[in-house]
N, C-alpha and C positions, 0 to 999 in steps of 0.2 A: 538237845537233851537238857531239860529244865531242872530235873532232880533225878535221883536214882531210879524213879519209877514213872516220871512224867515226860512226855515228848510233844513237841510241836512240829508238825509237818503240814505243808499245804495250807497253812493258816488255820489248822485245827489242832486242839490240844486234847490228849487222852492219857489215861493212866495205864500202866502195865502192872496191874496189881497181882495177877496170878497167871498161871501157865496158859489158860484159855485165851487170855487177852492178846497173845501173839497172833491169833487168827480170829479175832472177834468179827462176827458177821455184821455188827453194828457200825463198823468203820468202813469207809470206801476202800476198795481193793488197793488203789494206788497208795493210800495212807499206810496200809499194812505192809505193802512192798517197802516203803521207806523205812519202816520200823526194822525190817530185816536187812537193810543195806549196811547199817553201821557206819554211815557217813560221818557221824559225830566223832568217831575215833580220830579223824584227821581234820576236824574243823578248827576254827580259830580258838585259841586258848584251850585246846584240848588237854594240855598237860595239867591244867587246874582240875580236870574231871577224871584224872587217871584212876582213882579209886572207884568211881562210879562205873567206869568202863570195864575194869577188871571184874567187878561183880556181874555186870551185864553179860559179858562174854561167857562166864561160867553158867549163868542162868540160861543163856541161849542153848548151850550144849545139853544141859539137863532137861530143858523143857521143849526141845524141838527134835524129836526122834527122827532118825534118817528116813527121808522120803515122805514125811508127814507134814502137811500144811503148806501155806503160801511161801514160807521161807525156803522150801526145797524146790520151788520152780526155778528153771535154769537162769532166768535173768537176775533175780535177787541173789542166787548162789554166786553168779559171776561178779556182781558188785561187791558182795561180802568177802569173797576170796581176796580181791584186790585190796579192800580196805583193811582186812586183818593183816595182810603182809605189809602194807604201808605202815600200819601202826607198829609192827614189830621193827621195821627199819627206823622208825622215829624214836625208839627208846622203850616202847612197850615190850613186855616179855610174854610171848605165847608159851604157856606151860605145856608140858608133855601131852596132857589131855586135849588142850586146844589145838596143838599141832596135829594130833591124831584126827580130831574132827575136821581140821582144814584139809588133810589128806583124803578123808572120806568124802568131803564135799567136792574136791577136785575130781575124784574117781567117779562120783555121781554125775558131775557135769559132763565129763568126757563122753558119757553114754547117752546124753540128752541134749546134744547140740540143737539149737533152734533153727534147723533148716526150713521148717514150715513157716517161720516168721521172717527170716533173713534180716536185712537192714541193720539198724543199730543194735538189735538183740544179738545177731550173729557176731557182729564185731566185738561186742562186750564179752561173749563166750570165749572168743579167740584170745582176747586180751587176758582174761583170767587164766586160761591154760598156759599162756606164756609166763605169767607171773608165778604160777604154781610150779611150772616146769623148771624155772630158774631157782626158785626158793628151795625146792626139795632136791634130793640126790637119788640116783638109782635108775634102773631101767624103766620103771613106770613114769617117773618124772620126765625122762627123756622122751617118752611117748607123748606125754601131754605137750611138751615143748614143740615137738615135731608137728603135732596136729594143729596147735595154735598158729605156728608159722605158716603152715600150708593154707589155712583159712585166710590169714592176713594177706598172703601173696595173691590169693584169688580175689578177695573182697576189696582191698584198698583201691585198686584201679577201677573197680566197678562202682564203689561208693563215693569216691572223690572225683568229680568231673573236671574237665580241662580248665575251667576258670577257677578251680579251687573250692567250689561249693559242694556240700554234701548232697547226694542225689535225692534225698527225701524232701529237699527244699524247705526245711524248717530252720530258721535261724537258731532256735533253742537247741535242737538236736545237732546242728552243725557245731555249736560251741562245745557241747558235750563230746563230740567226736574229736575236736581239737585237743581237749584235755586228755582223752584216751590216747591219742597218738603221742602227745608230749610225755605221758607216763611211760609209754612203750619205749620211746627214745631214751628216757631217763633210766629205766630198769635195765635195758640191754647195754647201756654204757657202763652201769654199775657192775653188771655181771658179764662184761664183754668176753672174758675168757671162757664162759660157759655157753656162749652162742655158737652153735655148730658152724663150721666153715662154710657149708653150702648156703647158709642163710645170711651171711654177713653182707653180701652184696645187696640183698633186699633191705636189710636194716640201714645200710648206707644211703638208700634213697629216701628214707623217711623225713629227714630234715627239710628237703626241698618240697615235699608234699605238705608238711606242716606250715612252711612259709606261704605257700599258695592259699592254704586254708585260712591262715591268719589275715592275709590280705583281703580275702573274700569277706571275712567277718567284719573287718574294719569298714569295708565298703557298705555293708548292710546295717551298720549301727547309725543311730541318730547322733547329733552333736553332743547329747548328754552322755554318750558313751555306752548306752544300753541298746539292745537289739530292737529291730523293727518287728512288727507282728504280721508275718505271713505264714499261712498254714498253722499247725499247732505251735504256739509260741507264748511264753509267759516269762516274767522276770522271777528271779529267786530260785531257779532250778539249776541252770548252768552257770559256770563262772563268768564274770564280766570280762569283756575284752581286755581291760587293763590287767586283770589278774593273770589271764592267759599270756599276755605279752610279757609281763614280768617273769612268769615261769619260763617262757622261751628264752628270755634274756639270761636267766640264771643258767640255762643250758648252753649258753654262748651261741644263740641263734638270733641275730639282729633281724629286725623287721625290714622286708623289702617293700618299699613304697613306689617303686618304678611303675609308671602307668596309671597312678591314681590322680587323674586330672579332674576337671570340672564335670566331665561327662564320662561315666564308666558304664559300659554295657557288658554285663555278665551273661554272655550269649549261651553258654552251656546250661546254666541253671534257669535262665530266663528272667533276670532282674536287671534293673538299671538304676543308677544313682546320678542325679543331676544336681549340681550345686552352683548357685549364682548369688553373689552378695551374701545376705544373711539367711538365705533360704536353701533348704536341702529337700529334694523330692526323691522318694524311693518308690519304684513302681514294679508291679508284677506283670510281665509280658511273656510268660513261658508256660510250660507244662505244669500241671499241679503236682507231679511227682513221677516216679518210675511207673510204667504201665502195669507192672506186676506187683507194685507195692505202694498203693496210694493211701495207706492207713492213716497217716497224719495230715492228709490234704484237707483244705477248705475249698469251698466254691468261690475263690477270690480272684479269678482271672481279671486282669486290667484294673485291679485295685491299686491304691497308692497310699502313702503316708507323707505328711509334710511337716517339717519343722521350720520355724522362722525365729531368728535371733536366739537360737539355741533352745527354743521351746517347742514341744510337740503341739501342733494345732489340730491336724486331721489324723486320726488313728483308726486302724482296724480294730475290731471288737475284742480280740484277745481270746485267751483260753483259761477257763476256771475249773473245768471238770472233764474227766474222761468217762464218767458214769453214763451209760446208755440211757437215753431219754430225750424229752422234748428240748431241754436246755442245751444239751450237747449238740443236737441237730441244729438248733437256732444259731449257736455260736459258729458252727461250720458253714452255715448257709450264706448265700450271696448277700442278703440284706444286712448282714452284720459287718459288711466290708464297704470300702469306699469305691463302689463300682455301680453298674447298672443291672437292675433286675427286670426281667421281661415276663409279663403275664403271670406274675406271682411264682415263677419257677426259678430254681437254682441253675446257675450256669453249668455246674457239674452236679450230678445226682448223688449227693452224699446221703448215706443211710447207715443205720446201726451206729456204733461208736467209732469204728475204724474201717468203714467200707465206702466205696464209690462205684457207681455203675457207669453210665455214659458220662464222659468228661469232656470239658472244653479243651480245644487245642488252639494254639496261637496262629495268627495269620499275618503276613506282610509286616514284619517287625522292621522298623527303620528308626534311625536317630541321627542327629547332627547339630551343628552350630550355625546360626545365622546372625550376623552382627553381634550384638551383646546377649542374644537369647540362645537357649538350648531347647531343642525340640525332640520329642519322642512320640512315635505312633505305632499302633498295632491293632489287630482285630482278633476275634475268636469265633469259633463255630459252635459254641455250646448251646445256642438257642436254635440251631438249624433243625433240631429234632422236633420243634414245635410246629403247629399247623401252618403258621405264617413263615416258616423257614427264615428266621431272623439272624442276621449277622450284626454283632456289635463292633463298632470301630471307635477308637478313642485316640485323640491327639493332645499331648501336653506341650505347652510352650512356657518355659520358665525364664524370667528375667530377674533383675535385682530387686524389683518391687512389685512383681505381679506373677500370678500363675493363671494361664488361660487354658481351659479344657474344652475341647470340641467333641461331643458325643454324637455319633451318627449311627442310625439303625437302618439296615437294608432288609427289606421284607415287610411283612404285615404283622403288627401286634395290636392287641386290644388295649393294652396299657403297659407303659414302661416307666421306670422311676430310677433316678440316680440318687444314691445315698452318700451323705457326707457326715461322718461321725466326728464330733468335736471331742478333744481331750477334756476331761472333767474340770480342768482349771479355767476353761473358757465359758463365757456367757454370750448369748446371742439375742438380739432384739430386732424387730422389723422397723425399717425406715422407709421413707418415700421411694428411694431408688434401689431398695434391696435389703440386705441384712448387715448389721454391725456386729462384729465379733470382737470381744475384749477379754483380757484377763486382768488380774489385780496388779500386774507389774507395768501397766501402761501400754502394752502391745495391743494394737487395734488393726483389724482387717475388715475390708468391705467385700461382700459377696453379692453378686448380681448375675442374672441369667437373661439370655436373649428372648426367652419365652418360658411360660409356665410360672406358677405361683409357688414359691418354696413354702413348705410347712415345717414347723418345729415340733419334733416328737420326743417325748422323754425316752431315754435309753439308758444303757449301762455299759461300762467299760470294764474289762477283766484283765488287769495287768498281772495278776498272780493267780495261781490255783487257790480256790476257796474264797476269792474276793470278788465283790461286785460293787462298782462305784457309779453313782448316778451321773449321767451325762446327757447331752442333747444331740440329736441327729437331725440334720437338714435333709428333708426328702423333697426332691424336685421332680414333678411329673414331666416327662419328655413328650411333648405334644406333636412334634413334627419329625421329619426325617433327620434334622440336625438341630442341636441345641448348643449354644456357646455359653460357658460359665466363666466368669471373671472373678478372681480373688486378688485383691490388692492390699498393700500395706505401705507404711511410710518407712 
């Protein structure tokens, strides 16, 4: 919130000049959603904007009649209920009219649970009902609380897999889910006496689940402390790992780091982390998401990201938009990730903005250590639907000063290409024996392949919504059944 009437979300600024601006068709729907969330009530230095917030709350009630507009869709209602109650806890005062509106919103939400969307939307609905049920008193509030707990009892075991990862396999949505669970732990501890006896055993299990989720998130972050980009993921949406860890510590929940070794295989979600010397490799070797909920999936099977000396070198393309169209499809496509594209097709058939048809499934996943090296290998069947019935297999071998990648294609293809997307901080030039990759801090890497002539293609990286940064992609034609790629550094 930049002024009483100006907001910046998703790297776009717009005015809220009159009532119609709450639902302006000129703004992306996700931007409008953010306007209705009221996240700024609990943002950094929110106290300094208390007067702005009070005016904005009053405006929202007056200018958003019940059931009308984007702000009354169940997901923004859920986010707003929690934010208004948090603001009240933090010293803001919800007037009688605001409390009345909050009750109306809770009543509205109870009747419009997003069973058709499931996933993070359903979890957010349940969280809001628990907050409202604890905040208010009476039979209706008790019913909200009961329904929220029932949904959480069903969804938490479904949405948090055995390795601690969120089942939608998005690092960004996983971090949001961690915050949701920590909020629930916090509010039920504050209102412990109001939690019905039959649900206290459930609440008692939440700290262990949150611990596993934090460990998963730490595993999937780069050395810079930020998330890796698999499926829908961008910076600036979810809290950073450090913030979530500090929040958990304030709730007297220390981080369990047992099992976080040089090689961590997150077998339930299908990711792996390999760390050797100054290098960290993060790889996608699993399903793209739940079979019934692939909305945030990308066609990124067997993609990877690599950091060296704390710097991201190879990065997946990221996510800058949810608006349906060519750019959304491109960002979800295989060619926007560090993996292999066959005959110009995506490994999983992404379509629309949040849809997937036939999707790749992992094969023969294995990993281990050999001398000073770590290795990981897997295949996928996403290209078996093509005429040539192609199977892509990839093997990574990471040591302290090198990453070797072996790409093997079984079946017949007309053309295949491996993509390697460089972080925008790096430049690349051709040399006699391959490519030289450098950044301004003196980090240098050498890239070479056993066959094929690498091509340098202008590209873009999308680290945040609404942002596009110029970068370079190395495209390597795969000419035979096997190609060996060597990336070395000092």
